[in-house]
Backbone as CSV, one residue per row, in Angstrom:
resi,resn,N_x,N_y,N_z,CA_x,CA_y,CA_z,C_x,C_y,C_z
1,MET,0.832,-1.436,0.190,-0.030,0.151,0.081,0.800,1.171,0.082
2,GLY,0.495,2.402,-0.583,1.022,3.728,-0.597,0.349,4.767,-0.178
3,TYR,0.968,6.041,-0.272,0.438,7.045,0.376,1.094,8.197,-0.771
4,SER,0.099,9.206,-0.602,0.575,10.421,-1.431,0.333,11.590,-0.772
5,LEU,1.365,12.308,-1.152,0.901,13.967,-0.876,0.840,14.620,-1.895
6,GLU,-0.655,15.341,-1.959,-1.111,15.760,-3.244,-0.898,17.481,-3.021
7,PHE,-0.535,18.388,-4.143,-0.428,19.675,-3.706,-1.592,20.379,-4.640
8,TYR,-2.111,21.203,-3.960,-3.148,22.280,-4.741,-2.973,23.720,-4.356
9,SER,-3.158,24.303,-5.522,-3.152,25.717,-5.384,-4.649,26.323,-5.137
10,LEU,-4.574,26.882,-3.817,-5.796,27.081,-3.515,-6.062,28.413,-2.266
11,PRO,-6.180,29.780,-2.659,-6.409,30.343,-1.698,-7.159,29.979,-0.218
12,TRP,-6.581,30.113,0.905,-7.153,29.794,2.251,-8.541,30.470,2.237
13,ASP,-8.443,31.694,1.874,-10.027,32.618,2.096,-10.901,31.977,1.295
14,ARG,-10.544,31.743,0.127,-11.553,30.936,-0.906,-12.298,29.708,-0.445
15,LEU,-11.394,28.940,0.345,-11.764,27.936,1.203,-12.688,28.134,2.338
16,ARG,-12.183,29.022,2.950,-13.026,29.463,4.093,-14.375,30.118,3.428
17,SER,-14.518,30.592,2.498,-15.785,31.507,2.247,-16.646,30.173,1.756
18,THR,-16.117,29.214,1.290,-17.043,28.094,0.832,-18.033,27.345,1.870
19,LEU,-17.094,27.609,3.021,-18.060,26.648,4.163,-19.350,27.672,4.495
20,GLY,-20.417,26.880,4.762,-21.694,27.608,4.915,-21.902,28.552,3.783
21,SER,-21.635,28.373,2.668,-21.952,29.317,1.749,-23.334,29.010,0.947
22,GLY,-23.805,27.787,1.299,-25.118,27.572,0.636,-25.187,27.201,-0.737
23,ASP,-23.887,26.916,-1.390,-23.526,26.520,-2.807,-23.958,25.045,-3.214
24,GLN,-25.217,24.984,-3.577,-25.602,23.491,-4.106,-24.961,22.885,-5.113
25,LYS,-24.462,23.969,-6.161,-23.661,23.534,-7.059,-22.482,22.939,-6.716
26,LEU,-21.612,23.493,-6.043,-20.673,23.154,-5.313,-20.723,21.627,-4.674
27,VAL,-21.630,21.418,-3.930,-22.073,20.330,-3.389,-21.904,19.202,-4.485
28,GLN,-22.953,19.326,-5.465,-23.024,18.425,-6.569,-21.760,18.332,-7.440
29,THR,-20.976,19.204,-7.592,-19.826,19.147,-8.387,-18.651,18.190,-7.529
30,THR,-18.546,18.523,-6.172,-17.766,17.749,-5.416,-17.968,16.110,-5.320
31,LEU,-19.207,15.856,-5.293,-19.614,14.610,-5.211,-19.446,14.039,-6.350
32,ASN,-19.702,14.746,-7.483,-19.526,13.848,-8.941,-18.200,14.016,-9.285
33,GLY,-17.174,14.800,-8.633,-15.856,14.449,-9.043,-14.953,13.744,-8.330
34,GLN,-15.244,13.026,-7.350,-14.585,12.143,-6.528,-13.980,10.852,-7.276
35,GLY,-12.541,10.599,-6.859,-12.292,9.277,-7.661,-12.702,8.108,-6.461
36,PRO,-11.824,7.060,-6.900,-12.209,5.757,-5.939,-11.559,5.809,-4.727
37,ALA,-10.602,6.788,-4.386,-9.999,6.798,-2.920,-10.854,7.435,-1.963
38,ILE,-11.739,8.457,-2.441,-12.771,9.095,-1.642,-13.883,8.155,-1.358
39,ARG,-14.312,7.692,-2.895,-15.689,6.589,-2.911,-15.281,5.427,-1.827
40,ASN,-14.212,4.661,-1.673,-13.998,3.638,-1.007,-13.771,4.000,0.431
41,ALA,-13.354,5.100,0.700,-13.374,5.558,2.162,-14.496,6.075,2.565
42,ALA,-15.413,6.538,1.588,-16.879,6.925,1.765,-17.630,5.595,2.254
43,GLU,-17.268,4.169,1.844,-18.220,3.461,1.928,-18.212,3.035,3.479
44,GLU,-17.011,3.430,4.229,-16.837,3.313,5.591,-17.331,4.280,6.233
45,ALA,-17.455,5.576,5.977,-18.162,6.715,6.499,-19.411,6.832,5.619
46,THR,-20.397,6.225,6.064,-21.775,6.267,5.275,-22.225,7.490,5.204
47,SER,-22.192,8.650,6.272,-22.795,10.020,6.181,-21.531,10.933,5.659
48,TRP,-20.807,10.443,4.901,-19.820,11.456,4.022,-20.661,12.584,3.251
49,GLN,-21.729,12.199,2.663,-22.293,13.247,1.934,-23.400,14.103,2.555
50,SER,-23.811,13.639,3.696,-24.238,14.280,4.764,-23.260,15.553,5.461
51,ALA,-22.056,14.957,5.737,-21.153,15.746,6.265,-20.944,16.988,5.430
52,LEU,-20.469,16.604,4.081,-20.286,17.460,2.908,-21.402,18.794,3.089
53,GLU,-22.695,18.175,2.882,-23.797,19.153,2.946,-23.721,20.028,3.920
54,ALA,-23.289,19.361,5.491,-23.450,19.937,6.599,-22.287,21.325,6.296
55,LEU,-21.097,21.055,5.869,-20.115,22.091,5.633,-20.402,22.978,4.856
56,ILE,-21.186,22.790,3.726,-21.268,23.900,2.586,-22.741,24.447,2.737
57,LEU,-23.530,23.647,3.119,-25.065,24.213,3.123,-25.588,24.552,4.749
58,GLY,-24.866,23.801,5.541,-25.423,24.111,6.855,-24.750,24.874,7.850
59,SER,-25.347,24.851,9.123,-24.749,25.559,10.015,-23.272,24.996,10.493
60,ARG,-23.042,23.813,10.322,-21.662,23.458,10.617,-20.466,24.177,9.797
61,GLY,-20.769,24.320,8.598,-19.907,25.076,7.773,-19.893,26.662,8.165
62,ARG,-20.717,27.559,8.588,-21.133,28.604,9.061,-20.134,28.820,10.236
63,THR,-20.389,28.000,11.186,-19.471,27.872,12.446,-17.955,28.017,12.378
64,LEU,-17.773,26.825,11.221,-16.099,26.749,11.135,-15.756,27.815,10.353
65,ALA,-16.546,28.461,9.568,-16.251,29.812,8.769,-15.723,30.829,9.581
66,ALA,-16.743,30.952,10.883,-16.792,32.172,11.549,-15.618,32.098,12.588
67,SER,-15.237,30.376,12.837,-14.100,30.562,13.876,-12.786,31.005,13.718
68,SER,-11.836,31.404,14.461,-10.464,31.572,14.434,-9.683,30.480,14.133
69,ALA,-8.536,30.817,13.283,-7.762,29.717,13.233,-6.995,29.225,14.308
70,GLN,-7.049,30.090,15.506,-6.289,29.572,16.652,-7.524,28.553,17.298
71,GLN,-8.697,28.607,17.284,-9.650,27.679,17.640,-9.597,26.342,17.094
72,LEU,-9.331,25.311,18.014,-9.172,24.169,17.578,-10.339,23.443,17.417
73,THR,-10.707,22.782,16.229,-11.584,21.794,16.259,-11.407,20.548,15.492
74,VAL,-11.565,19.383,16.086,-11.075,18.022,15.534,-12.616,17.683,14.639
75,PRO,-12.307,17.515,13.283,-13.333,16.983,12.429,-13.799,15.679,12.813
76,THR,-14.933,15.213,12.371,-15.130,13.839,12.399,-14.382,13.180,10.958
77,PRO,-14.571,11.850,10.915,-14.151,11.263,9.787,-14.813,11.618,8.439
78,GLU,-16.182,11.652,8.689,-16.937,12.273,7.544,-16.574,13.677,7.208
79,GLU,-16.397,14.493,8.019,-15.984,15.742,7.812,-14.640,15.801,7.250
80,ALA,-13.824,15.140,7.482,-12.493,15.175,6.971,-12.173,14.631,5.375
81,LEU,-13.149,13.726,5.438,-13.395,13.246,3.906,-13.843,14.376,3.002
82,ALA,-15.036,15.275,3.653,-15.682,15.978,2.665,-14.655,17.324,2.489
83,LEU,-14.133,17.811,3.521,-12.976,18.624,3.343,-12.190,18.349,2.297
84,VAL,-11.572,16.752,2.296,-10.477,16.690,1.108,-11.230,16.537,-0.163
85,ALA,-12.644,16.246,-0.181,-13.010,16.275,-1.478,-13.381,18.077,-2.011
86,VAL,-13.598,18.920,-0.954,-13.716,20.419,-1.651,-12.404,20.924,-1.917
87,VAL,-11.587,20.525,-1.272,-10.138,20.976,-1.642,-9.863,20.304,-2.978
88,ARG,-9.808,19.128,-3.164,-9.882,18.756,-4.558,-10.554,19.128,-5.657
89,THR,-11.711,19.384,-5.346,-12.684,20.346,-6.211,-12.545,21.940,-6.523
90,LEU,-11.946,22.582,-5.604,-11.676,23.908,-5.627,-10.224,24.272,-5.976
91,GLY,-9.269,23.587,-5.645,-7.876,23.792,-5.769,-7.696,23.300,-7.352
92,THR,-6.316,24.113,-7.706,-5.696,23.501,-8.930,-4.629,22.609,-8.735
93,ARG,-4.838,21.309,-8.760,-3.803,20.330,-8.915,-2.649,20.573,-9.336
94,LEU,-1.608,20.637,-8.528,-0.237,20.565,-9.058,0.571,19.311,-9.356
95,GLY,0.136,18.563,-8.674,0.796,17.118,-8.702,0.986,16.734,-7.225
96,GLU,1.772,15.494,-7.312,1.859,14.835,-5.799,3.099,13.938,-5.811
97,ILE,3.453,13.592,-4.637,4.582,12.924,-4.323,4.112,11.567,-3.491
98,MET,4.600,10.292,-4.332,4.106,8.954,-3.448,5.071,8.285,-2.776
99,HIS,4.840,7.457,-1.878,5.657,6.534,-1.191,4.872,5.392,-0.728
100,THR,5.757,4.352,-0.613,5.198,3.230,-0.200,4.930,3.139,1.398
101,THR,4.275,2.177,2.001,3.968,2.440,3.441,5.418,2.149,4.191
102,ARG,6.460,1.118,3.553,7.738,0.911,4.094,8.509,2.204,4.254
103,GLY,8.467,3.207,2.922,9.173,4.316,2.967,8.559,5.579,3.637
104,GLY,7.455,5.242,4.486,6.849,6.426,4.908,7.789,7.152,6.043
105,PRO,8.340,6.479,6.960,9.205,7.223,7.986,10.470,7.897,7.291
106,ARG,10.980,7.612,6.414,12.085,8.213,5.672,11.593,9.263,4.803
107,PHE,10.354,9.101,4.316,9.612,10.283,3.297,9.316,11.560,4.290
108,ARG,8.809,11.058,5.571,8.194,12.160,6.586,9.297,12.833,7.137
109,GLU,10.585,12.204,7.073,11.902,12.963,7.499,12.605,14.001,6.519
110,MET,11.930,13.607,5.404,12.536,14.757,4.521,12.015,16.161,4.966
111,PHE,10.926,16.405,5.627,10.304,17.676,6.135,10.935,18.002,7.348
112,ASP,11.684,17.286,8.140,12.201,17.562,9.278,13.301,18.146,8.903
113,PRO,13.698,19.313,9.793,15.021,19.823,9.524,16.090,19.250,10.132
114,ALA,15.676,18.871,11.121,16.686,17.876,12.009,17.278,16.712,11.676
115,LYS,16.617,16.226,10.576,16.855,14.899,10.201,17.042,14.769,8.694
116,SER,16.533,15.702,7.912,16.460,15.910,6.444,17.836,15.916,5.718
117,GLY,18.916,15.977,6.454,20.329,15.982,5.840,20.643,17.468,5.224
118,PHE,19.762,18.362,4.810,19.897,19.444,4.502,19.426,20.538,5.013
119,GLN,19.995,21.666,5.110,19.626,22.782,5.891,18.674,23.871,4.926
120,LEU,17.701,24.280,5.709,16.850,25.286,5.100,16.759,26.491,6.256
121,SER,16.350,27.653,5.520,16.072,28.683,6.392,15.020,28.537,7.173
122,ALA,15.190,28.787,8.318,14.091,28.712,9.492,12.629,29.627,9.273
123,ARG,12.764,30.126,8.286,11.500,31.300,7.963,10.133,30.217,7.499
124,VAL,10.696,29.016,7.209,9.547,28.134,6.960,9.436,26.925,7.361
125,ASP,8.603,26.257,7.995,8.549,24.795,8.541,7.990,24.106,7.545
126,LEU,8.708,23.127,6.677,8.163,22.427,5.839,7.381,21.349,6.575
127,ARG,7.291,20.876,7.430,6.602,19.843,8.333,5.168,20.520,8.122
128,HIS,4.877,21.880,7.900,3.464,22.232,7.515,2.744,21.319,6.260
129,LEU,3.565,21.227,5.696,3.280,20.419,4.237,2.304,19.041,4.529
130,LEU,2.738,18.389,5.876,2.258,17.192,6.039,1.170,17.150,7.196
131,GLU,1.525,18.333,8.046,0.353,18.321,9.033,0.164,19.881,9.444
132,ARG,-0.944,20.551,9.269,-0.934,21.773,9.810,-2.645,21.855,9.930
133,ARG,-3.150,22.717,10.994,-4.437,23.055,11.120,-4.965,23.911,9.863
134,LEU,-6.093,23.520,9.316,-6.775,23.971,8.015,-8.120,24.856,8.492
135,LEU,-8.151,26.076,8.420,-9.435,26.613,9.004,-9.605,26.240,10.396
136,GLY,-8.913,26.121,11.207,-8.878,25.681,12.513,-9.032,24.257,12.750
137,LEU,-9.142,23.317,11.472,-9.477,22.044,11.964,-8.202,21.288,11.853
138,ASP,-7.868,20.436,12.979,-6.899,19.765,13.270,-6.929,18.326,13.386
139,LEU,-6.233,17.398,12.567,-6.670,16.180,12.453,-5.424,15.155,12.464
140,ALA,-5.037,14.528,13.358,-3.800,13.650,13.340,-4.300,12.476,12.843
141,GLY,-3.587,11.996,11.793,-3.735,10.741,10.944,-3.999,10.597,9.657
142,TYR,-4.827,9.968,9.005,-5.202,10.183,7.723,-6.629,10.249,7.443
143,PRO,-7.239,10.799,6.668,-6.185,11.983,5.746,-6.018,13.047,6.678
144,GLY,-4.725,13.440,6.093,-4.049,14.532,6.724,-4.093,15.817,5.803
145,TRP,-3.593,16.994,6.264,-3.564,18.201,5.468,-3.043,18.960,5.870
146,GLY,-2.191,19.967,5.339,-1.505,21.241,5.627,-1.457,22.120,4.577
147,GLY,-0.279,22.584,4.486,-0.088,23.724,3.281,0.927,24.843,3.814
148,LEU,0.969,25.877,3.053,1.693,27.136,3.243,0.939,28.312,2.553
149,ASP,1.094,29.359,3.229,0.554,30.511,2.633,1.357,31.042,1.472
150,ALA,1.169,32.144,0.771,1.699,32.541,-0.289,3.032,33.177,0.070
151,ALA,3.009,33.818,1.105,4.520,34.355,1.708,5.204,33.333,1.893
152,GLU,4.677,32.077,2.551,5.726,31.070,2.887,6.299,30.174,1.699
153,LEU,5.328,30.083,0.873,5.720,29.491,-0.515,7.052,30.362,-1.058
154,ALA,7.005,31.510,-0.937,7.973,32.439,-1.679,9.100,32.131,-1.112
155,SER,9.469,31.938,0.186,10.347,31.675,1.061,10.845,30.313,0.778
156,ALA,9.954,29.401,0.948,10.386,27.970,0.519,10.950,27.715,-0.719
157,ALA,10.416,28.383,-1.835,10.963,28.444,-3.192,12.466,28.882,-3.126
158,GLN,12.641,29.924,-2.532,14.071,30.167,-2.539,15.003,29.433,-1.845
159,ASP,14.563,28.776,-0.442,15.416,28.278,0.207,15.587,26.545,-0.223
160,LEU,14.769,26.302,-0.761,14.566,24.783,-1.180,15.512,24.549,-2.270
161,GLN,16.809,25.034,-2.528,17.509,24.967,-3.706,18.820,24.293,-3.400
162,VAL,18.658,22.742,-3.319,19.495,21.878,-2.558,19.834,20.993,-3.905
163,ASP,20.689,20.037,-4.170,20.835,19.169,-5.029,20.341,17.555,-4.464
164,PRO,19.343,17.392,-4.996,19.160,15.945,-4.378,20.179,14.891,-4.400
165,VAL,21.017,14.896,-5.515,22.097,13.868,-5.515,23.232,14.212,-4.450
166,ALA,23.233,15.388,-4.002,24.408,15.674,-3.032,23.891,15.472,-1.693
167,VAL,22.384,15.415,-1.540,22.079,15.035,-0.205,22.060,13.564,0.094
168,THR,21.656,12.710,-0.741,21.512,11.249,-0.561,21.717,10.462,-1.465
169,PRO,22.325,9.069,-1.273,22.355,8.422,-2.496,21.184,7.576,-2.784
170,ASP,20.041,7.619,-1.869,18.919,6.844,-1.909,18.087,7.546,-3.095
171,PRO,17.620,6.888,-3.879,17.287,7.174,-5.293,15.606,7.656,-4.970
172,ASP,15.168,7.078,-4.015,13.544,7.354,-3.726,13.605,8.859,-3.198
173,TYR,14.513,9.074,-2.144,14.660,10.238,-1.518,15.255,11.412,-2.442
174,GLN,15.972,11.050,-3.355,16.426,12.148,-4.511,15.056,12.320,-5.098
175,GLN,14.312,11.557,-5.787,13.161,11.734,-6.579,12.136,12.468,-5.734
176,TRP,12.016,12.211,-4.130,10.919,13.055,-3.600,11.206,14.442,-3.285
177,LEU,12.810,14.589,-3.287,13.073,15.951,-3.001,13.049,16.790,-4.425
178,PHE,13.467,16.117,-5.374,13.187,16.762,-6.738,11.661,17.094,-6.863
179,ASP,10.851,16.226,-6.527,9.551,16.629,-6.851,8.829,17.820,-6.017
180,LEU,9.561,17.614,-4.667,9.058,18.682,-3.789,9.619,19.870,-4.442
181,GLN,10.696,20.138,-4.563,11.464,21.262,-4.976,10.554,21.774,-6.345
182,ARG,10.042,20.760,-7.320,9.488,21.419,-8.380,8.011,21.833,-8.278
183,LEU,7.523,21.452,-7.277,5.947,21.538,-6.887,5.642,22.839,-6.049
184,ILE,6.889,23.047,-5.215,6.939,24.396,-4.371,7.202,25.213,-5.265
185,VAL,7.898,25.119,-6.508,8.344,26.330,-7.229,6.841,26.463,-8.257
186,ASP,6.318,25.413,-8.445,4.998,25.573,-9.443,3.870,26.229,-8.600
187,ALA,3.919,26.119,-7.159,2.751,26.438,-6.560,3.109,27.973,-6.304
188,GLN,4.332,28.418,-5.942,4.922,29.841,-5.796,4.544,30.664,-6.928
189,ASP,4.892,30.018,-8.073,4.462,30.610,-9.570,3.046,31.279,-9.614
190,LEU,2.104,30.310,-9.152,0.615,30.940,-9.100,0.300,31.976,-8.207
191,GLN,1.268,32.320,-7.056,1.083,33.581,-6.420,-0.109,33.302,-5.433
192,LYS,-0.369,32.199,-4.855,-1.480,31.689,-4.241,-1.234,30.875,-2.948
193,ASP,-2.168,30.662,-2.097,-1.606,29.718,-1.049,-1.775,28.293,-1.618
194,LEU,-0.980,27.589,-0.803,-1.111,25.805,-0.982,-1.655,25.198,0.057
195,VAL,-2.575,24.233,-0.552,-3.076,23.279,0.452,-2.556,21.985,0.238
196,THR,-2.085,21.122,1.076,-1.657,19.897,0.580,-2.626,18.751,1.484
197,LEU,-2.734,17.581,0.820,-3.441,16.612,1.339,-2.558,15.500,1.506
198,TYR,-2.449,14.628,2.719,-1.902,13.555,2.912,-2.763,12.297,3.194
199,LEU,-2.745,11.450,2.175,-3.881,10.298,1.967,-3.084,8.987,1.796
């Protein structure tokens, strides 16, 4: 089994404004546009559609939209799937980085400056790409989400100038680092915030 870190260019304000917006068309577009990963997970989360409707059409979405980023809310599994689906619908997909289950610990080390083997400026914490509160929603585990705002992306694009081959002889790690550099630059070029989904 494998996992992927998906990259989406998506202004966080736009995502927030959809919560509680009453946009029935967005609900239908989101439901129609999901691939097998969400559908399979939705079989286990039988009220996934209801959670999506509550986030977009109902008071739950309005409550989350009005909350501050500092207020911690732990979403239900159904809400987590719904938020993933909304990000996939609204965002511009830039690509993904994949790893096997066995490669997961090594993959996650790449984002930790203490373990990655290369130095980055302290201006940006790349661990935010794996896990970060999104609209005050905090979820440990899978699906996970994170991201960087536009200013952080600009800094990361400058800082993440390393030669993957010089960092490690591991070909998987080299490819992950190469993909990370490319996706960060692609996201920064769009001059919008970045949302990542770790599934």
